[in-house]
C-alpha positions in Angstrom: 0.1 -31.6 -8.0 2.4 -28.6 -5.5 1.1 -25.1 -5.9 3.3 -22.8 -8.3 6.2 -21.3 -5.4 4.9 -17.6 -4.3 6.8 -14.6 -4.2 8.1 -11.9 -2.2 4.7 -9.6 -3.8 2.5 -12.7 -2.6 3.3 -12.8 0.1 3.1 -8.8 0.7 -0.3 -9.1 -1.3 -1.6 -11.9 0.9 -1.0 -9.9 4.0 -2.5 -7.0 2.8 -5.9 -8.4 1.9 -5.7 -10.4 5.5 -5.2 -7.3 7.4 -7.7 -6.1 5.1 -10.1 -8.6 6.0 -9.5 -8.0 9.8 -9.8 -4.4 9.8 -13.1 -5.5 8.7 -14.6 -7.5 10.8 -13.2 -5.6 14.3 -15.8 -2.7 11.9 -18.7 -6.0 11.9 -18.4 -6.8 14.6 -18.0 -3.4 16.4 -20.6 -1.4 14.7 -23.0 -5.6 15.5 -22.2 -5.1 19.1 -22.1 -1.8 20.3 -24.2 0.2 17.2 -23.8 2.7 19.0 -19.9 3.5 18.9 -20.5 3.4 14.9 -18.1 6.3 14.2 -15.8 5.1 17.0 -15.4 1.5 14.9 -15.3 3.4 11.2 -12.7 5.5 12.1 -10.4 2.5 13.3 -11.6 0.8 10.2 -10.4 3.5 8.3 -7.1 5.2 10.1 -5.9 1.1 9.6 -7.0 1.0 5.9 -5.0 3.6 4.8 -2.0 1.7 6.8 -2.6 -1.4 5.3 -2.3 0.3 1.9 1.1 2.4 2.6 2.5 -0.9 4.1 1.8 -2.6 0.9 3.2 0.1 -0.5 6.1 0.1 0.5 6.2 -3.4 0.7 5.6 -3.9 -3.0 8.4 -0.9 -3.4 11.0 -2.6 -1.3 10.8 -5.6 -3.9 11.8 -3.4 -6.5 14.8 -3.0 -8.0 17.1 -0.5 -6.9 17.7 2.2 -8.8 21.2 3.6 -8.7 22.3 7.5 -7.5 23.9 8.0 -10.6 20.2 7.1 -12.9 18.2 9.4 -10.3 20.1 12.6 -11.1 19.7 11.7 -14.5 16.5 11.9 -14.3 16.5 14.6 -12.0 18.3 16.7 -14.8 16.0 15.1 -17.2 13.7 16.6 -15.6 14.7 20.3 -14.6 16.0 20.8 -18.5 13.6 22.5 -20.7 12.8 22.8 -24.1 13.4 25.8 -26.3 10.1 27.2 -26.6 9.3 27.1 -30.5 7.8 30.6 -32.4 
């Protein structure tokens, strides 16, 4: 039985998971072999984690249908309109 075809979002999610695994392996190996540099390895992990999260967010966002400039303008106008206060 063949696996169901993967969507682009599935590939983004898989790449994110791979990045997290790699970062964790680097953190583990680093603190296992050079415990004195734990802070340095943790900083690398934290920075990499933030970058992976941002890349996932951007990647998944790029897959969503684009909103037309007219729709954006309408949304902006709606947000800026104030409702009259009831007394």
